[in-house]
N, C-alpha and C positions, 0 to 999 in steps of 0.2 A: 546545467544538466539537471534533469528531471528523474523521478522513476515514480511508479504507481506500486504500493506495497499495500499486499493482503495479510494482515496479520490476526492472529487468534485475539476475541474478546476477552476480559479477564475470566468471564464466566466460562471459559473453555469449551462453550457448544456453540457459539456465534463468532463471527468475524468482523473486523474493522478494514475500512479500506482508505489509506492515507497517500496523499500527493507529496512527495519528499522533494525538496528542490535544494540544491547544492551551488554554492560558490565555487571560483576557482581555488580560494584560499582554505576549502575545507568547510567553512562554516555553511549552515543550512536550515531550514526550516521544515516543517511536516505541517500540512493541512488536512483534517479529517474530512472526507467525502462521503463516507457511508459509516455508521457507528451500529453494531450490536444489530447485524444482518445474518441472514442465514448464507452458506457458501455459495449457493447459486446466484444470488442477488449480487453477493459481494463480487463475483468474477463477471456479472452483467454492468456493473458501476465500474470495474476496473478496466474492461475493454473500452467503454465509452471514454472514460478520462485518458485512456491510452491512445485514442483516436485524437482526441482532442488537443492534448498537450504533446503527442509524439514523443512518448515516454514509454520506455519497456515496464512489464509489470514483473515485479518479483515479490515471491512468497516470502513471509519472515523465515520458514523453515531453511531455505535455500541460502540464506545471506550470511555472510562471515558474522559470525558471532551470535547469531540470531537462534531462537528458542528451539529446542529438539524436543 
């Protein structure tokens, strides 16, 4: 199971796009696909990754325990 995550960059002005892949036991890993990019570019990269990996796009604000 995997998902594409769009999260805010630490600067607060730009975004990062990560491919997060999880195993059945709950362990997982995250691979950065775009770093420190404007939101429009982040959504373009996320859509391409979503099509390639057949994974849903999740915004960090919508995740359980995510930043608000």
